[in-house]
C-alpha positions as CSV (number, residue, x, y, z in Angstrom):
1,M,-56.6,28.5,-14.0
2,K,-54.6,25.8,-12.1
3,N,-55.1,27.8,-8.8
4,T,-58.8,28.1,-9.4
5,I,-59.1,24.3,-9.9
6,I,-57.1,23.6,-6.8
7,A,-59.3,26.1,-4.8
8,L,-62.5,24.6,-6.1
9,A,-61.3,21.0,-5.3
10,A,-60.4,22.1,-1.7
11,I,-63.9,23.7,-1.2
12,L,-65.6,20.6,-2.6
13,A,-63.6,18.3,-0.4
14,A,-64.4,20.4,2.7
15,T,-68.0,20.5,1.9
16,A,-68.2,16.8,1.2
17,L,-66.7,16.0,4.6
18,Q,-68.8,18.3,6.7
19,P,-72.0,16.2,6.9
20,L,-70.1,13.1,8.0
21,Q,-70.4,14.2,11.6
22,A,-73.3,16.3,12.6
23,Q,-71.5,19.4,13.6
24,D,-72.8,19.6,17.2
25,K,-71.1,20.8,20.4
26,M,-73.1,18.3,22.5
27,W,-71.4,15.3,20.8
28,K,-68.0,16.9,21.7
29,T,-69.1,17.3,25.3
30,L,-70.4,13.7,25.4
31,S,-67.1,12.4,24.1
32,K,-65.4,13.6,27.4
33,I,-65.3,10.1,28.9
34,T,-62.8,7.5,29.7
35,F,-63.2,3.7,30.2
36,K,-62.0,1.4,32.9
37,K,-61.9,-2.4,32.9
38,E,-64.2,-4.0,35.5
39,Y,-65.1,-7.6,36.1
40,N,-68.7,-8.3,35.1
41,E,-70.3,-11.1,37.1
42,M,-72.9,-11.9,34.4
43,M,-70.4,-12.0,31.6
44,G,-67.7,-13.7,33.5
45,F,-64.9,-11.4,32.3
46,K,-63.8,-7.8,32.4
47,V,-65.7,-5.3,30.4
48,D,-65.1,-1.6,29.5
49,V,-67.1,0.6,31.9
50,P,-67.6,4.3,31.1
51,V,-66.2,7.0,33.5
52,F,-68.1,10.2,32.8
53,S,-66.3,13.5,33.1
54,E,-67.7,16.1,35.6
55,E,-69.0,18.1,32.5
56,V,-70.9,15.1,31.3
57,K,-72.2,14.2,34.8
58,A,-73.6,17.8,35.1
59,L,-75.9,17.1,32.1
60,E,-77.5,14.0,33.6
61,G,-81.3,14.6,34.0
62,K,-81.1,17.8,32.1
63,E,-82.8,18.6,28.8
64,V,-80.3,18.6,26.0
65,T,-80.5,19.4,22.3
66,I,-78.4,17.4,19.8
67,R,-78.0,17.0,16.1
68,G,-77.3,13.7,14.4
69,Y,-78.6,10.8,12.4
70,I,-81.2,8.1,13.0
71,I,-79.7,4.7,12.8
72,P,-82.1,2.0,11.7
73,V,-81.6,-1.0,14.0
74,E,-83.7,-4.1,14.2
75,G,-85.3,-4.6,17.7
76,Y,-86.2,-1.0,18.3
77,K,-89.8,-0.1,18.2
78,G,-90.2,1.9,15.1
79,H,-90.2,5.6,15.1
80,K,-90.5,6.1,18.9
81,E,-87.4,4.1,19.9
82,F,-84.3,4.2,17.9
83,I,-80.5,4.7,17.9
84,F,-79.2,8.2,17.3
85,S,-75.6,8.8,16.1
86,A,-73.2,11.7,15.6
87,Y,-72.3,9.9,12.3
88,P,-74.4,8.6,9.4
89,Y,-75.2,4.9,9.2
90,N,-72.1,4.0,7.2
91,M,-69.8,5.5,9.8
92,C,-71.6,4.8,13.0
93,F,-70.4,2.9,16.1
94,F,-72.1,-0.3,15.0
95,C,-70.5,-0.1,11.6
96,G,-66.9,0.2,12.9
97,G,-66.3,3.9,12.5
98,A,-66.6,5.4,16.0
99,G,-66.9,4.7,19.7
100,P,-69.8,4.1,22.0
101,E,-69.9,7.8,23.0
102,T,-71.1,8.7,19.5
103,V,-74.5,6.9,19.8
104,M,-77.5,7.0,22.1
105,E,-80.8,5.4,22.7
106,V,-83.8,7.6,21.9
107,Y,-87.2,7.3,23.5
108,A,-89.7,9.7,21.9
109,D,-93.2,10.6,23.1
110,E,-94.3,11.0,19.4
111,A,-93.0,9.2,16.4
112,I,-90.1,10.7,14.6
113,E,-90.0,9.9,10.9
114,Y,-86.9,8.2,9.6
115,T,-84.6,10.2,7.4
116,A,-81.0,9.7,6.2
117,E,-80.4,13.4,6.7
118,P,-79.2,14.9,10.0
119,I,-81.9,16.1,12.4
120,T,-82.0,17.9,15.7
121,I,-83.7,16.4,18.7
122,R,-84.3,17.4,22.3
123,G,-84.8,15.2,25.4
124,K,-83.7,14.4,29.0
125,L,-80.3,12.9,29.1
126,E,-79.6,9.7,31.0
127,L,-76.2,8.2,31.7
128,N,-75.6,4.5,31.9
129,A,-72.5,3.0,33.4
130,D,-74.1,-0.2,34.8
131,D,-76.2,-2.0,32.2
132,I,-73.9,-3.6,29.6
133,N,-77.0,-4.4,27.5
134,R,-77.7,-0.8,26.9
135,L,-75.9,2.2,25.4
136,I,-74.1,4.6,27.7
137,Y,-76.4,7.5,26.7
138,A,-80.2,7.7,26.4
139,L,-82.6,10.5,25.7
140,Q,-86.1,10.3,27.3
141,G,-89.2,12.3,26.3
142,T,-87.5,13.1,23.0
143,E,-88.9,15.4,20.4
144,K,-87.7,16.6,17.0
145,V,-86.9,20.3,16.9
146,K,-86.8,22.5,13.9
147,D,-83.3,23.1,12.6
148,V,-82.2,26.7,12.6
149,E,-80.1,27.5,9.5
């Protein structure tokens, strides 16, 4: 009986942790970056600038499919422009749980309805190492795709 309870507890713990990061190989690929300090004229001090790996650079301008969470952020224009994250809202980059490589700007052609559940989207990937007022990744022409279970 004791072994059954321990096994059940382990299964429940593993299941509970699984949705915390949308299990997606694309996020793993996008995490293959480093940062270097560079002086920013506008800011007047050094800032972290992303250095994209060759694997990430090869994705620029390509259509990618990625699974994650919509992050409600004030200032984005509703359901066509939003932040997308590898992690749910309570663990996202803005909330102190991850780095800038775990979020991206999304620009959709058609509105994508907000949900707290993970969704899969597809769009053309843009890399940003120059504009400190934007995220390092953006998806243009984004559409929601049906999840394959």
